[in-house]
C-alpha positions in Angstrom: -12.3 -13.8 8.7 -11.3 -10.3 7.7 -13.1 -9.1 4.5 -11.5 -6.5 2.3 -13.5 -3.5 1.2 -16.6 -4.6 3.0 -18.8 -2.5 5.1 -19.4 -3.5 8.7 -22.9 -4.9 9.2 -25.2 -2.5 11.0 -28.8 -1.3 11.2 -28.3 1.0 8.3 -27.4 -1.6 5.8 -30.9 -1.5 4.2 -30.7 2.3 3.8 -30.3 3.6 0.2 -26.7 4.1 -0.8 -25.4 7.6 -1.4 -23.9 8.1 -4.9 -20.1 8.0 -5.1 -17.3 5.8 -3.9 -17.1 4.5 -0.3 -14.1 6.3 0.8 -12.9 4.3 3.8 -11.9 0.7 3.9 -14.4 -1.1 6.1 -14.1 -4.7 7.2 -16.2 -7.2 9.0 -14.6 -9.5 11.5 -17.1 -12.3 11.5 -17.1 -15.3 9.2 -19.8 -15.3 6.6 -21.5 -18.6 5.7 -22.6 -17.4 2.3 -19.2 -16.5 1.0 -16.6 -19.2 -0.2 -13.6 -19.7 2.0 -11.4 -18.9 -1.1 -12.4 -15.3 -0.9 -10.6 -14.9 2.4 -7.4 -12.9 2.0 -4.2 -14.4 3.4 -3.6 -13.1 6.9 -1.0 -10.4 7.4 0.7 -12.4 10.2 1.3 -15.2 7.6 2.7 -12.7 5.1 5.3 -11.4 7.6 6.3 -14.9 8.8 9.7 -14.8 7.2 10.5 -11.3 8.5 9.4 -12.3 12.0 11.4 -15.5 12.1 14.5 -14.0 10.6 14.9 -10.6 12.3 12.1 -9.1 14.3 11.4 -12.3 16.2 14.9 -12.0 17.6 14.3 -8.6 19.3 12.3 -10.0 22.2 15.2 -12.3 23.0 17.7 -9.4 22.7 15.8 -7.4 25.3 15.8 -10.3 27.7 19.5 -9.8 28.0 18.9 -6.6 29.8 19.2 -2.9 28.8 23.0 -2.5 28.5 24.8 -0.6 25.8 25.7 -3.9 24.2 22.0 -4.7 23.9 21.2 -1.4 22.3 24.0 -2.0 19.8 22.7 -5.4 19.0 19.2 -4.0 18.5 20.7 -1.4 16.1 22.4 -4.1 14.1 19.2 -6.2 13.9 17.0 -3.3 12.8 19.4 -2.3 10.1 19.8 -5.9 8.9 16.0 -6.0 8.6 16.1 -3.1 6.1 14.8 -0.5 8.5 17.5 1.8 7.3 20.3 3.5 9.2 18.5 6.9 9.6 15.2 5.4 10.7 16.9 2.9 13.0 18.9 5.6 14.8 15.8 7.7 15.3 13.9 4.8 16.7 16.5 3.8 19.2 17.1 7.4 20.3 13.4 7.8 21.0 13.1 4.4 22.8 16.2 4.9 24.9 15.0 8.4 25.9 11.6 7.0 27.0 13.2 4.1 28.9 15.7 6.4 30.7 13.1 9.1 31.6 10.7 6.4 32.9 13.5 4.6 34.9 12.4 1.4 33.1 14.4 -1.7 33.9 12.0 -4.4 32.8 12.8 -5.7 29.3 9.2 -6.5 28.5 8.2 -2.9 29.2 11.1 -1.7 27.0 9.9 -4.0 24.2 6.4 -2.5 24.4 7.9 1.0 24.1 9.7 -0.1 21.0 6.5 -1.5 19.5 4.6 1.7 20.3 7.3 3.7 18.6 7.2 1.6 15.5 3.4 2.0 15.4 3.8 5.8 15.7 6.1 5.8 12.7 3.6 4.0 10.6 0.7 6.2 11.7 2.6 9.5 11.4 2.5 10.1 7.6 0.2 12.8 6.3 -3.1 11.9 4.6 -2.8 13.5 1.2 -5.3 11.3 -0.7 -9.1 11.4 -0.6 -10.3 7.8 -0.4 -8.5 6.2 2.6 -7.8 8.8 5.2 -7.1 7.7 8.8 -9.4 8.8 11.6 -12.6 8.3 9.6 -12.4 11.7 7.8 -12.2 10.3 4.3 -14.0 12.3 1.6 -16.9 11.2 -0.5 -15.8 11.2 -4.2 -18.4 11.4 -7.0 -17.8 8.6 -9.5 -15.6 7.8 -11.2 -12.9 7.8 -8.5 -9.6 8.0 -10.3 -6.6 6.0 -9.0 -3.2 6.6 -10.6 -0.9 3.6 -10.0 2.9 4.2 -10.3 6.0 2.1 -9.7 9.0 0.6 -11.5 8.6 -2.4 -13.7 8.7 -5.7 -11.8 7.4 -4.4 -8.5 4.1 -6.2 -8.8 2.3 -3.0 -10.1 0.0 -4.7 -12.5 -0.8 -7.5 -10.1 -1.7 -5.0 -7.4 -4.0 -3.2 -9.9 -5.8 -6.5 -10.5 -6.2 -7.1 -6.8 -7.5 -3.5 -6.3 -10.0 -4.1 -9.1 -11.1 -7.3 -7.5 -11.5 -5.6 -4.1 -13.6 -2.8 -5.5 -15.8 -5.2 -7.5 -16.3 -7.3 -4.3 -17.7 -4.2 -2.8 -20.2 -3.9 -5.7 -18.4 -1.2 -7.6 -18.1 -1.0 -11.4 -14.4 -0.8 -12.2 -12.5 0.1 -15.4 -8.8 -0.3 -16.0 -6.6 1.9 -18.2 -3.4 0.4 -19.8 -1.3 3.5 -19.6 2.0 1.6 -19.8 2.2 1.5 -23.6 6.0 1.0 -23.8 5.8 -2.7 -23.1 3.4 -5.0 -24.9 3.7 -7.4 -22.0 2.3 -4.8 -19.7 -0.8 -4.3 -21.8 -1.3 -8.0 -22.2 -0.8 -8.7 -18.5 -3.3 -6.0 -17.6 -5.8 -7.5 -20.0 -5.3 -10.9 -18.4 -6.0 -9.5 -15.0 -9.1 -7.8 -16.4 -10.4 -11.1 -17.7 -9.4 -12.8 -14.4 -11.4 -10.4 -12.2 -14.1 -9.5 -14.8 -13.1 -5.9 -15.4 -13.0 -4.1 -18.8 -9.7 -2.7 -19.9 -9.1 0.4 -22.1 -6.0 -0.2 -24.1 -4.2 1.0 -27.3 -1.4 -0.7 -29.2 2.2 -0.9 -27.9 4.0 2.4 -28.4 0.8 4.5 -28.4 0.6 7.8 -26.5 -0.2 7.1 -22.9 -2.0 10.3 -22.6 -4.4 9.3 -25.4 -5.1 6.0 -23.6 -5.9 7.7 -20.4 -8.1 10.3 -22.0 -10.1 7.6 -23.7 -10.3 5.7 -20.4 -11.7 8.8 -18.7 -14.3 9.3 -21.4 -15.2 5.6 -21.3 -15.5 5.6 -17.5 -18.0 8.5 -17.7 -20.0 6.9 -20.5 -20.1 3.5 -18.9 -21.0 4.9 -15.5 -17.9 3.3 -13.8 -17.4 3.9 -10.1 -13.7 3.5 -10.2 -11.0 4.0 -12.9 -7.6 2.5 -12.1 -4.8 3.8 -14.3 -1.6 1.8 -15.0 1.5 3.8 -15.9 5.0 3.1 -17.2 7.7 2.2 -14.7 10.8 3.4 -16.4 13.5 5.0 -14.1 16.4 5.0 -16.5 15.9 8.8 -17.0 14.2 10.7 -14.2 13.5 13.6 -16.5 11.4 11.5 -18.9 9.5 9.9 -16.0 8.6 13.3 -14.5 7.6 14.7 -17.9 5.4 11.8 -18.7 3.7 11.7 -15.4 3.2 15.4 -15.4 1.5 15.1 -18.7 -0.8 12.4 -17.5 -1.7 14.5 -14.5 -2.7 17.4 -16.7 -4.8 15.2 -18.9 -6.6 13.7 -15.9 -7.3 17.1 -14.4 -8.7 18.6 -17.6 -11.3 15.9 -17.5 -11.8 15.5 -13.8 -10.4 18.6 -12.1 -10.0 17.2 -8.6 -8.4 13.9 -9.8 -6.5 11.7 -9.4 -8.1 11.1 -6.1 -5.3 8.7 -5.0 -1.8 8.2 -6.4 -0.6 4.8 -5.2 3.1 3.8 -5.4 3.6 0.1 -5.6 6.8 -1.0 -3.9 8.4 -4.4 -3.9 9.1 -5.4 -0.3 11.9 -7.6 -1.5 14.0 -4.7 -2.9 14.9 -3.4 0.5 16.4 0.1 0.8 16.2 0.5 -3.0 12.5 1.1 -2.4 13.3 4.4 -0.7 15.0 5.7 -3.8 12.0 4.7 -5.9 9.7 6.4 -3.5 11.7 9.6 -3.7 11.6 9.7 -7.5 7.9 9.1 -7.8 6.9 11.4 -4.9 8.8 14.2 -6.6 7.3 13.4 -10.0 3.7 12.8 -9.2 2.9 13.5 -5.5 2.3 10.0 -4.1 -0.5 9.8 -1.6 -0.1 6.2 -0.5 1.9 3.0 -0.8 1.0 -0.5 -1.8 3.7 -2.8 -0.4 3.7 -5.8 -2.7 5.3 -9.2 -2.2 5.5 -8.8 1.6 5.1 -12.6 1.9 8.3 -13.0 -0.2 10.8 -11.2 2.0 12.7 -11.8 5.2 13.4 -8.0 5.5 10.1 -6.2 6.0 11.7 -3.4 7.9 11.7 -1.2 4.8 8.1 -0.3 5.5 9.3 1.8 8.5 11.9 3.7 6.3 9.2 4.5 3.7 6.8 6.0 6.3 9.6 7.7 8.2 11.6 9.3 5.4 8.9 9.9 2.8 6.0 10.8 5.0 3.7 8.7 2.9 1.3 6.2 4.4 1.2 2.5 3.5 -2.4 1.7 2.5 -2.3 -1.9 1.4 0.0 -4.9 1.6 0.2 -7.9 -0.8 -0.1 -11.1 1.2 -0.1 -13.7 -1.6 -0.7 -14.5 -5.2 -4.5 -14.6 -5.4 -6.8 -11.7 -6.4 -8.1 -11.4 -2.9 -4.6 -11.3 -1.3 -4.4 -7.6 -0.7 -5.0 -6.4 2.8 -5.8 -2.9 4.2 -2.7 -1.9 6.2 -3.2 -1.5 9.9 -0.1 -0.3 11.8 -0.8 -1.9 15.1 -1.8 -5.2 13.6 1.4 -5.2 11.4 3.7 -4.5 14.3 2.1 -7.1 16.6 2.4 -9.6 13.8 6.1 -8.9 13.5 6.7 -9.7 17.2 4.1 -12.5 17.7 5.4 -15.9 18.7 
């Protein structure tokens, strides 16, 4: 059973731990007898079940018809229908057809493998801008508290994703503090407090309508005094005026950096997988406003059109870090491109 935010067991487990946050997501692939089965996150292949059955599962059958122009047109229609996006779909098919033609490939199974490789390449291509979860094992060690700024529009599953992240860090033995920076909605503050109670994490909050900057400053001070390992900051998700959003997030950035000069160490954008191509517009707004370093794709288990993940990586050059696979605190999985693509095409 894959465990989230767990170190792999090795001979160095008894060595004293260095101060700071473990920067890479490590997992163990063996079942553990001393942990309850309820702690196992929902598998990614179950989360993409609807997408696989509705769209991507058809692609293998399409290839079996041969490699005619009609087949490529049908593939184009299928990928666009799966919310892969027109621009990204055209790029994918151009690259796959070029490789098929150059290799003189006639076998449909071989062509399918080329498509899968290309999809993996798209997901692996985005630059690593953050400091906690870099690919290739070159993540940086961050002295506590590691500061995570979480952004996204209202209704995307932002607060739920924050709760899941808190649960994951705490499962790793880290002390976590949450900051209720979305002060424009009383419901947002209460929901974050509920998640704090649910996963056993303290929440720094002010009243509805308070200055978000004041909340975040207080949270930074509290994280330092309480010796927290991780501070996860919620933010407002209003997009009705782009200027207000950018102004508010820029202010939050300045406040964080005055207290912790190299923070935030990660800026995670929570996207709702069910919103389709609208997620691209959200990603553009927030990347421009605050410099997103990674994406949390929420509600993946609730959509039949998971192709939007390719558009985000391709057009925004931002890596997907985690995917929401269910409703429980533990249902947040580290994103693995090859595992994700194979799950889309598995039978």
